[in-house]
C-alpha positions as CSV (number, residue, x, y, z in Angstrom):
1,M,10.9,3.4,6.7
2,S,14.2,2.8,4.8
3,G,15.3,0.3,2.8
4,S,18.2,-0.4,5.3
5,D,15.2,-1.7,7.9
6,I,13.8,-3.9,4.9
7,G,17.5,-5.3,4.5
8,R,18.0,-5.5,8.0
9,T,14.9,-7.7,8.8
10,T,15.5,-10.0,5.8
11,W,19.2,-10.5,7.1
12,R,18.0,-11.3,10.7
13,A,15.0,-13.6,9.3
14,L,17.7,-15.6,7.4
15,T,20.7,-15.8,9.9
16,A,18.1,-16.4,12.5
17,R,17.8,-20.4,10.9
18,R,21.6,-20.7,9.8
19,G,21.2,-24.7,10.1
20,D,18.1,-24.4,7.6
21,V,19.5,-21.6,5.4
22,G,22.8,-24.5,5.4
23,R,20.9,-27.3,4.4
24,L,19.0,-25.0,1.8
25,A,22.5,-24.4,0.2
26,A,23.5,-27.7,0.5
27,W,20.6,-29.2,-1.4
28,S,21.0,-26.0,-3.8
29,L,24.5,-27.3,-4.4
30,V,23.1,-30.5,-5.2
31,E,20.7,-29.6,-7.6
32,S,23.0,-27.5,-9.7
33,L,24.8,-30.7,-10.4
34,P,23.1,-30.6,-14.1
35,A,24.1,-27.0,-14.8
36,L,27.9,-27.5,-13.5
37,L,28.1,-30.8,-15.7
38,A,26.0,-30.2,-18.7
39,G,28.6,-28.5,-21.1
40,L,31.3,-30.5,-20.1
41,L,28.9,-33.8,-20.7
42,V,28.0,-32.6,-24.4
43,A,31.4,-31.6,-25.2
44,R,32.6,-34.9,-24.1
45,A,29.9,-36.5,-26.1
46,V,30.4,-34.4,-29.4
47,D,34.3,-34.6,-29.5
48,Q,34.9,-38.2,-28.3
49,G,32.1,-39.7,-29.0
50,F,30.0,-38.5,-32.0
51,L,32.6,-36.7,-34.0
52,A,34.9,-39.4,-33.5
53,G,32.4,-42.0,-34.9
54,R,32.0,-43.9,-31.9
55,F,28.0,-43.3,-31.3
56,S,28.2,-45.5,-28.0
57,V,30.5,-43.3,-26.1
58,G,28.7,-40.1,-27.0
59,L,25.4,-42.0,-25.9
60,T,27.4,-42.9,-22.6
61,W,28.2,-39.4,-21.8
62,L,24.6,-38.0,-22.4
63,G,23.8,-40.9,-19.9
64,G,25.8,-39.4,-17.7
65,L,23.8,-36.1,-18.3
66,A,20.5,-37.7,-17.8
67,V,21.8,-39.2,-14.2
68,A,22.7,-35.4,-13.2
69,V,19.5,-34.3,-14.1
70,L,17.9,-37.0,-12.2
71,I,19.9,-36.4,-9.3
72,G,19.4,-32.6,-9.3
73,A,15.6,-33.6,-9.6
74,T,15.6,-35.2,-6.2
75,A,17.3,-32.2,-4.5
76,T,14.8,-29.7,-5.9
77,G,12.3,-31.7,-3.6
78,R,14.8,-31.3,-0.9
79,V,15.3,-27.9,-1.4
80,Y,11.4,-26.8,-1.0
81,R,11.5,-28.5,2.3
82,S,14.4,-26.7,3.6
83,L,12.9,-23.5,1.7
84,G,9.9,-24.2,4.0
85,A,11.8,-24.3,7.2
86,V,13.2,-21.0,6.3
87,V,10.4,-18.9,5.5
88,E,7.6,-20.4,8.2
89,P,9.0,-18.5,10.8
90,F,9.9,-15.5,9.2
91,R,5.8,-15.6,8.9
92,D,5.2,-16.3,12.2
93,H,8.0,-13.7,13.6
94,L,5.9,-11.1,11.4
95,A,2.4,-12.4,12.9
96,R,3.7,-12.1,16.5
97,L,5.1,-8.7,15.4
98,V,1.6,-7.7,14.4
99,V,-0.3,-8.8,17.1
100,D,2.2,-7.5,19.8
101,G,2.2,-4.0,18.3
102,A,-1.6,-4.0,18.2
103,L,-1.8,-5.1,21.8
104,H,0.7,-2.4,23.0
105,D,-1.2,0.1,21.3
106,A,-4.6,-1.2,22.4
107,T,-3.3,-1.2,25.7
108,R,-1.8,2.0,25.7
109,A,-4.6,4.3,24.2
110,G,-7.4,2.2,25.8
111,A,-8.5,1.6,22.0
112,H,-11.6,-0.9,20.8
113,P,-9.8,-3.4,18.6
114,D,-10.2,-2.6,15.1
115,S,-9.6,-4.6,11.6
116,A,-6.2,-3.3,10.6
117,P,-4.0,-5.9,12.7
118,V,-6.2,-8.3,11.7
119,A,-5.9,-7.4,7.9
120,R,-2.8,-7.4,8.0
121,L,-2.1,-10.6,10.0
122,T,-4.3,-12.5,7.3
123,H,-3.6,-10.4,4.2
124,H,0.1,-8.5,4.4
125,V,1.8,-11.1,6.3
126,E,0.6,-14.2,3.9
127,I,2.3,-11.5,0.8
128,V,5.4,-11.3,2.7
129,R,5.8,-14.8,3.4
130,D,5.0,-15.9,-0.4
131,T,7.2,-13.0,-1.8
132,F,9.8,-13.9,0.6
133,G,10.2,-17.7,-0.4
134,G,10.0,-16.4,-3.9
135,L,12.8,-14.2,-3.5
136,V,14.9,-16.6,-1.6
137,M,14.6,-19.3,-4.5
138,V,15.1,-16.8,-7.3
139,V,18.2,-15.3,-5.8
140,R,19.5,-18.9,-4.8
141,G,18.7,-20.4,-8.1
142,F,20.9,-17.6,-9.7
143,L,23.5,-17.9,-7.4
144,F,24.0,-21.6,-7.7
145,T,23.3,-22.1,-11.3
146,A,25.1,-19.2,-12.5
147,G,27.9,-20.1,-10.4
148,A,27.6,-23.6,-11.7
149,A,27.6,-22.8,-15.1
150,L,30.5,-20.3,-15.0
151,L,32.5,-23.1,-13.1
152,G,32.0,-25.6,-15.8
153,L,32.6,-22.5,-18.6
154,L,36.2,-22.6,-16.7
155,A,36.5,-25.8,-17.3
156,L,36.3,-26.1,-20.5
157,D,38.7,-22.7,-21.1
158,P,39.4,-19.9,-19.1
159,M,39.1,-17.8,-22.0
160,V,35.5,-19.0,-22.9
161,A,34.5,-18.0,-18.9
162,A,35.8,-15.0,-19.4
163,L,34.2,-13.9,-22.4
164,V,30.8,-14.8,-21.1
165,A,31.3,-13.7,-17.7
166,T,32.0,-10.2,-18.9
167,P,28.3,-9.4,-20.4
168,L,26.8,-11.3,-17.7
169,L,28.2,-9.0,-15.4
170,A,27.5,-5.7,-17.5
171,G,23.7,-7.1,-17.6
172,L,23.6,-7.5,-13.7
173,V,25.3,-3.9,-13.2
174,V,22.8,-2.4,-15.1
175,F,19.8,-3.9,-13.3
176,A,21.1,-3.6,-10.4
177,A,21.8,0.4,-10.6
178,A,18.0,0.6,-12.4
179,L,16.2,-1.7,-10.1
180,P,15.7,1.6,-7.1
181,A,14.4,3.7,-9.9
182,M,11.9,0.7,-11.3
183,L,10.6,0.4,-7.5
184,A,10.0,4.2,-7.3
185,H,8.3,4.5,-10.5
186,Q,6.4,1.4,-10.1
187,R,5.1,3.0,-6.7
188,A,4.5,6.0,-8.6
189,Q,2.2,4.4,-11.6
190,V,0.3,2.5,-8.9
191,T,-0.7,6.0,-7.3
192,A,-1.4,7.6,-10.1
193,G,-3.9,5.1,-11.4
194,E,-5.7,5.0,-8.1
195,A,-5.8,9.0,-8.2
196,L,-7.4,8.2,-11.6
197,G,-9.8,6.0,-10.8
198,R,-11.2,8.3,-8.0
199,S,-11.3,11.0,-10.1
200,A,-13.1,9.5,-12.9
201,A,-15.4,7.8,-10.6
202,T,-16.6,11.3,-8.8
203,A,-17.0,12.8,-12.8
204,L,-19.4,10.0,-13.6
205,A,-21.4,9.3,-10.6
206,G,-21.9,13.1,-9.8
207,H,-22.2,14.2,-13.9
208,R,-26.1,15.5,-13.2
209,D,-24.6,17.9,-10.4
210,V,-21.6,19.0,-12.5
211,R,-23.8,19.6,-15.5
212,A,-26.3,21.4,-13.2
213,C,-23.5,23.7,-11.6
214,G,-21.9,24.4,-14.7
215,A,-18.8,22.7,-13.6
216,E,-17.9,20.9,-16.7
217,E,-14.5,22.6,-17.8
218,R,-13.6,22.1,-14.2
219,T,-14.6,18.5,-14.3
220,V,-12.6,17.6,-17.4
221,A,-9.5,19.7,-16.5
222,E,-9.4,17.6,-13.4
223,V,-9.8,14.2,-14.9
224,D,-7.5,15.4,-17.8
225,R,-4.6,16.4,-15.4
226,R,-4.8,13.2,-13.6
227,V,-5.2,11.1,-17.1
228,S,-1.8,12.6,-18.3
229,D,-0.1,12.1,-14.4
230,H,-1.1,8.3,-14.7
231,A,0.2,8.3,-18.8
232,E,3.2,9.9,-17.5
233,A,3.6,6.9,-14.7
234,E,2.9,4.5,-17.5
235,R,6.0,5.7,-19.9
236,T,8.0,6.5,-17.3
237,L,7.7,2.7,-16.5
238,A,7.7,1.4,-20.1
239,R,11.2,3.3,-20.0
240,M,11.9,1.5,-16.8
241,S,11.0,-2.0,-18.2
242,A,13.7,-1.4,-21.1
243,L,16.1,-0.9,-19.0
244,R,15.5,-4.2,-17.5
245,S,15.2,-6.0,-21.0
246,L,18.7,-4.3,-21.7
247,S,20.0,-6.5,-18.9
248,L,18.3,-9.4,-20.0
249,G,19.9,-8.8,-23.5
250,L,23.1,-7.9,-22.1
251,G,23.9,-10.5,-19.9
252,G,21.7,-13.3,-21.3
253,W,21.9,-12.9,-25.3
254,L,24.9,-10.8,-25.8
255,P,27.0,-13.9,-24.3
256,V,25.6,-16.1,-26.9
257,L,26.6,-13.8,-29.6
258,V,30.3,-13.3,-28.6
259,L,30.3,-17.2,-28.5
260,L,29.2,-17.4,-32.3
261,L,31.2,-14.5,-33.7
262,G,34.3,-15.7,-31.9
263,A,33.8,-19.4,-32.6
264,P,36.3,-19.4,-35.6
265,W,38.9,-17.6,-33.5
266,L,38.4,-20.0,-30.2
267,V,38.6,-23.0,-32.6
268,R,41.8,-21.6,-34.1
269,R,43.2,-21.3,-30.7
270,G,42.7,-25.1,-30.3
271,L,39.4,-25.1,-28.6
272,S,37.5,-27.8,-29.8
273,T,33.8,-28.2,-31.8
274,G,32.1,-30.0,-28.8
275,A,33.3,-27.1,-26.2
276,V,32.2,-24.5,-28.2
277,L,29.1,-26.4,-28.5
278,G,29.2,-27.1,-24.6
279,A,29.7,-23.4,-23.8
280,L,26.6,-22.8,-25.9
281,V,24.7,-25.2,-23.5
282,Y,25.9,-23.4,-20.4
283,V,24.6,-20.1,-21.8
284,T,21.3,-21.0,-22.6
285,T,20.3,-23.8,-20.5
286,S,21.7,-22.4,-17.3
287,L,22.9,-18.9,-17.3
288,Q,19.6,-17.5,-19.4
289,P,16.9,-19.0,-17.3
290,A,18.7,-17.9,-14.1
291,L,19.3,-14.5,-15.0
292,H,15.6,-13.9,-16.2
293,A,14.2,-15.4,-13.2
294,L,16.1,-13.2,-11.2
295,V,15.5,-9.7,-12.9
296,Q,11.8,-11.0,-12.7
297,G,11.4,-12.2,-9.4
298,L,13.2,-8.8,-8.1
299,G,11.4,-6.9,-10.8
300,G,8.2,-8.3,-9.8
301,G,7.8,-9.9,-6.4
302,G,10.5,-7.6,-4.7
303,L,8.4,-4.7,-5.1
304,R,5.5,-6.2,-3.6
305,Y,7.9,-7.7,-0.9
306,A,9.5,-4.5,0.0
307,V,6.3,-2.3,0.2
308,T,4.4,-5.1,2.1
309,L,7.0,-5.5,4.7
310,D,7.7,-1.9,5.0
311,R,3.8,-1.5,5.9
312,I,4.4,-4.3,8.5
313,L,7.4,-3.1,10.2
314,R,5.4,0.8,10.2
315,T,2.5,-0.3,11.9
316,G,3.7,-3.3,13.8
317,R,6.6,-2.0,15.9
318,T,6.3,-2.2,20.0
319,P,8.4,-1.2,22.6
320,T,11.7,-2.8,23.0
321,H,13.0,-3.8,26.2
322,G,14.9,-0.4,26.6
323,D,12.1,1.7,25.9
324,P,10.4,3.6,29.1
325,P,7.9,2.2,30.9
326,A,4.7,3.1,30.0
327,D,3.6,4.3,33.7
328,P,3.8,8.0,34.0
329,T,7.5,8.6,35.0
330,P,8.2,12.1,36.6
331,G,10.0,14.2,33.8
332,V,8.7,12.2,31.2
333,P,5.5,13.5,29.5
334,D,2.7,11.0,28.5
335,P,1.8,10.0,25.2
336,A,-0.4,12.0,22.9
337,P,-4.1,11.3,24.1
338,P,-6.1,9.9,21.4
339,A,-8.1,12.6,19.3
340,V,-11.2,11.0,20.4
341,R,-12.3,8.1,22.7
342,L,-15.7,6.8,23.0
343,A,-16.5,4.1,26.2
344,G,-19.7,2.4,26.7
345,L,-21.8,5.2,25.1
346,T,-25.8,4.4,25.1
347,F,-28.1,6.7,23.9
348,R,-32.0,6.8,23.1
349,Y,-34.6,9.6,22.7
350,G,-36.9,8.7,25.3
351,P,-37.0,6.3,28.3
352,R,-38.8,3.7,26.3
353,A,-37.1,4.1,22.8
354,R,-35.0,1.5,21.0
355,P,-31.5,2.6,21.6
356,V,-29.8,4.3,18.8
357,L,-26.6,3.6,20.3
358,H,-26.1,0.5,23.0
359,D,-22.7,0.4,24.6
360,F,-20.5,1.9,21.9
361,S,-16.8,2.4,22.5
362,M,-14.3,3.7,19.6
363,T,-11.1,5.6,19.6
364,L,-9.7,7.5,16.7
365,P,-6.0,8.5,16.9
366,E,-4.5,12.0,16.2
367,G,-4.9,12.7,12.6
368,E,-7.9,9.9,11.7
369,H,-10.1,10.2,8.9
370,L,-13.0,8.4,9.4
371,A,-16.3,8.5,7.3
372,V,-19.5,7.4,8.6
373,V,-22.0,5.6,6.3
374,G,-25.4,4.4,7.1
375,P,-29.4,4.1,6.3
376,S,-31.3,7.5,7.4
377,G,-32.7,7.3,10.9
378,T,-29.5,4.4,11.8
379,G,-27.5,6.9,14.5
380,K,-25.0,9.0,12.0
381,S,-26.0,12.4,13.2
382,T,-26.6,11.2,17.0
383,L,-23.2,9.9,16.9
384,A,-21.9,13.3,15.7
385,A,-23.7,15.5,18.1
386,L,-22.3,13.3,21.0
387,V,-18.7,13.4,19.8
388,A,-19.4,17.2,19.4
389,G,-20.7,17.5,22.8
390,M,-24.1,18.5,21.5
391,V,-26.2,16.1,23.7
392,V,-25.5,14.1,26.5
393,P,-25.3,10.2,26.3
394,E,-27.7,7.9,28.8
395,R,-24.2,6.5,29.6
396,G,-20.8,6.0,28.9
397,T,-18.1,8.7,28.7
398,V,-16.9,11.2,25.4
399,H,-13.0,12.2,25.6
400,L,-11.6,14.7,23.1
401,A,-7.7,15.1,23.1
402,G,-7.8,13.1,26.4
403,R,-10.5,15.6,28.2
404,P,-14.0,14.5,29.3
405,V,-16.4,16.5,27.5
406,A,-19.1,16.6,30.0
407,T,-16.6,18.6,32.1
408,V,-16.0,20.9,29.4
409,A,-17.4,24.8,28.8
410,P,-19.2,25.5,25.6
411,T,-16.1,28.1,25.2
412,G,-13.6,25.3,25.7
413,L,-15.5,22.8,23.5
414,A,-14.8,25.4,20.5
415,G,-11.4,25.0,20.8
416,L,-11.6,21.2,20.5
417,R,-13.8,20.5,17.6
418,V,-15.8,22.3,14.8
419,L,-19.1,20.7,13.9
420,V,-20.8,21.5,10.4
421,P,-24.4,20.6,9.8
422,Q,-26.1,19.8,6.8
423,E,-27.8,23.2,6.7
424,A,-24.9,25.5,6.8
425,Y,-25.4,29.0,8.8
426,V,-24.1,32.3,6.9
427,F,-25.3,35.8,8.5
428,S,-25.6,38.9,6.7
429,G,-22.0,40.7,6.4
430,S,-19.0,40.4,4.6
431,L,-17.6,37.4,3.4
432,A,-14.6,38.0,5.2
433,D,-16.4,38.2,8.7
434,N,-18.1,35.4,7.8
435,L,-15.2,33.0,7.3
436,R,-13.5,34.7,10.5
437,Y,-16.4,33.7,12.7
438,L,-14.4,30.9,14.4
439,R,-11.2,32.4,13.7
440,P,-11.2,36.2,14.2
441,D,-7.2,36.9,14.1
442,A,-7.2,35.0,10.5
443,D,-5.5,37.6,7.7
444,D,-6.6,38.1,4.4
445,A,-3.9,35.9,2.7
446,T,-4.7,32.9,5.1
447,I,-8.1,33.1,4.4
448,E,-7.4,33.9,0.5
449,T,-5.4,30.6,0.7
450,A,-7.7,28.6,2.3
451,L,-10.6,29.7,-0.2
452,A,-8.1,28.1,-3.0
453,T,-7.2,25.2,-0.9
454,L,-11.2,24.6,-0.9
455,G,-11.6,25.4,-4.6
456,A,-13.9,28.1,-3.4
457,D,-12.0,31.1,-4.5
458,D,-13.7,31.3,-7.7
459,L,-17.2,31.8,-5.4
460,A,-15.0,34.6,-3.5
461,R,-14.7,36.4,-6.9
462,R,-18.3,35.6,-8.2
463,L,-19.4,37.2,-4.8
464,G,-17.1,40.1,-5.3
465,G,-14.4,39.6,-2.6
466,L,-13.6,39.3,0.7
467,A,-14.6,42.7,2.0
468,A,-18.2,42.3,-0.6
469,T,-21.3,42.1,1.6
470,I,-23.4,38.9,1.1
471,D,-27.4,38.1,1.6
472,P,-27.5,34.4,2.8
473,A,-31.0,34.5,1.1
474,T,-29.2,35.0,-2.3
475,L,-26.7,31.8,-2.1
476,S,-27.8,28.6,-3.0
477,A,-27.1,25.7,-0.5
478,G,-24.4,24.5,-2.0
479,E,-22.7,27.9,-1.6
480,R,-23.8,28.4,1.5
481,Q,-22.1,25.0,2.6
482,L,-18.7,26.0,0.7
483,I,-18.6,29.4,3.0
484,A,-19.3,27.2,6.4
485,A,-16.5,24.3,4.8
486,V,-14.0,27.2,4.4
487,R,-15.0,28.8,8.3
488,A,-14.6,25.8,9.4
489,Y,-10.9,24.6,7.9
490,L,-9.8,28.2,9.4
491,A,-10.7,27.1,12.7
492,P,-7.8,26.4,15.3
493,A,-10.0,23.4,16.6
494,P,-7.9,19.9,15.6
495,L,-11.4,18.0,15.4
496,V,-13.5,18.4,12.4
497,I,-16.9,16.9,12.2
498,L,-18.9,17.4,8.8
499,D,-22.2,16.1,9.1
500,E,-23.5,15.5,5.5
501,A,-21.9,19.1,5.3
502,T,-21.1,18.9,1.6
503,C,-24.4,17.0,0.5
504,H,-25.2,20.5,-1.7
505,L,-22.1,20.2,-3.8
506,D,-21.4,18.2,-6.6
507,P,-19.0,15.3,-6.5
508,T,-15.7,17.0,-8.0
509,R,-16.1,20.0,-5.3
510,E,-17.6,17.6,-2.5
511,A,-14.0,15.4,-3.2
512,T,-12.0,18.7,-3.1
513,V,-13.2,19.7,0.1
514,E,-12.7,16.5,1.7
515,W,-9.0,16.0,0.7
516,A,-8.6,19.4,1.9
517,F,-9.9,18.4,5.1
518,A,-7.7,15.2,5.3
519,R,-4.6,16.7,4.4
520,R,-5.3,19.4,7.5
521,P,-3.4,18.7,10.7
522,G,-6.1,17.2,13.1
523,T,-8.3,14.4,13.0
524,L,-11.6,14.3,10.5
525,I,-14.9,12.7,10.8
526,V,-17.1,12.7,7.8
527,I,-21.0,11.8,8.1
528,A,-21.2,10.9,4.5
529,H,-23.9,10.8,1.9
530,R,-22.1,9.7,-1.0
531,I,-20.0,6.4,-0.9
532,S,-17.2,7.7,-2.4
533,S,-16.5,9.9,1.2
534,A,-16.1,6.4,2.1
535,V,-13.5,5.5,-0.3
536,R,-11.6,8.5,0.5
537,A,-11.4,7.8,4.0
538,R,-9.0,5.8,6.0
539,R,-11.8,4.0,8.1
540,V,-15.2,3.7,7.6
541,L,-18.1,3.1,10.6
542,V,-21.1,1.6,9.2
543,F,-24.6,1.3,10.8
544,D,-26.7,-1.8,10.2
545,E,-29.1,-3.8,11.9
546,D,-26.4,-5.6,13.9
547,G,-24.8,-2.5,15.4
548,P,-21.7,-0.5,13.8
549,L,-18.9,-2.1,12.1
550,L,-15.6,-0.5,11.6
551,G,-13.2,-1.4,8.8
552,S,-11.4,0.4,5.5
553,H,-13.6,0.1,2.6
554,H,-12.4,-2.9,1.4
555,D,-12.5,-4.5,4.5
556,L,-16.2,-3.7,4.8
557,L,-17.3,-4.7,1.0
558,S,-15.9,-8.5,1.8
559,H,-17.7,-8.5,5.4
560,S,-20.8,-6.3,5.6
561,S,-23.6,-7.2,3.9
562,A,-25.3,-3.8,4.7
563,Y,-22.1,-2.2,3.4
564,R,-22.4,-4.0,0.2
565,D,-26.1,-3.2,-0.1
566,L,-25.2,0.5,0.0
567,V,-22.6,0.3,-2.2
568,G,-24.5,-1.3,-4.8
569,H,-23.3,-1.3,-8.1
570,W,-21.5,2.0,-7.9
571,D,-18.8,2.9,-10.3
572,G,-18.9,-1.0,-11.2
573,V,-17.8,-2.2,-7.9
574,A,-18.3,-5.7,-7.4
575,A,-19.6,-5.8,-4.0
576,T,-19.2,-9.5,-3.3
577,P,-17.6,-11.3,-0.3
578,G,-14.5,-12.0,-2.3
579,G,-12.9,-8.6,-2.1
580,A,-9.6,-7.6,-2.1
581,A,-8.8,-7.2,1.7
582,A,-8.9,-10.9,3.5
583,A,-9.7,-9.2,6.8
584,V,-11.9,-9.9,9.4
585,T,-14.1,-6.3,10.4
586,S,-14.3,-5.6,14.1
587,R,-17.8,-5.7,15.5
588,L,-18.0,-2.6,17.8
589,G,-20.9,-1.8,20.8
């Protein structure tokens, strides 16, 4: 999504309510009356009143300023009413966009509704509404306040207006030039902080495993690299903040310095003492606050507005009236089917046993990263076996890439999915033969790349290279799992199911493996044994007493007591209902 899309959306939101925007501008004009008259009235009060020895005249001019302030304060209330008339329809438009997009996707893919559209409706839309209103206020305030102050300066003396406007314009140019970079570096700082948190949490949670496996140096190096990246992002962001301060100094404080240093020259030109004081009033009470509000508003709320609106536009777009119809059309290929579609699954171990799954439905689009968590015996591995076609459901259907699993031969299933169980299978033979088991045509370079990607290259060297003969009995459980993971990574199947396939790896290496599969083209399902796997996933499926629940990590922290119990106090996560996400999690089944 480009910045032009965000700009066009914002512009359409304003032009769609021209009448309300016009009323907002009219009341803003009245509100700016004190900014227009303050310097002029102070100059008159000083020159014609106090310096002339006519105290009552000075008070009269100041009384006029008080009346202007009261009128402006009355107009401020009307400004906020007009603002609501502009902002609320935009919020309603975004809400319709999110709902229409969710309904369109659900209808097209046959998916069970999930929590993401609701999250955008209840959280992201509210962020956009608040920041949009704030941006309208600060931009409107700067335009009318600064404009009124500059008109007042022109009325005092055109030369004074020029002396003030030049550094003000320079400050605005500096800020406008730095704003895109500031936004980009702010995003980079947030990303680096999240990466550091993930890396540190993984290392701390698995410090015993790290020490037992002798992976201290590698783990420390990984965390140190994340710390360095975050520190560099912070330093860069600090330099960007310095540019923001520079723009405030140029536009807000340099005019004061210019007026003070140029006061003797201005007085010799015939400017009165009151006019000099009035010019200082315009700068310090109108231009400075307006510029400060603009810079802080665009540099803070502007970033949140752009990021959040971008997310809504990316996920909430629906076909326009000119789009092709949803029904199949000769010569037009059908939309790509979802990677996994489960419809009405029911499964039990025995005719009188309690169902492990009952009327369970779920759709995973291509490229999804799902973690499945829950207490032992709740059906996680059963779900993996059903998706992989290893067991047959009592009722319901399983489709992989649009093909019903029940009608696909075992050789065909091998091309659709690869399942890696907890107990990894490694046979006697060369390491290369083990890794090529699912992809016989893989050359040595491809295998070595896969080993490096999953962090298994040191294991390959320790075993003696690709040609080395390995004895499975001499391998640890973690080494067998790592070999099985590389084998699955090389497989051509688009769907990978890791059924606790990394439980014997230390958390750092487990994170490396899962991130590698997440970046691999295709879809990833992780039956997780550590909560860190859920944090890394895009969506999480948790099994509790009431049935499966689907949502993001933060959604489930807010709305699933079973998930909070699983998380506990891992890494200091406060498992409280008031989590960061204000979304309703979908109940499946």
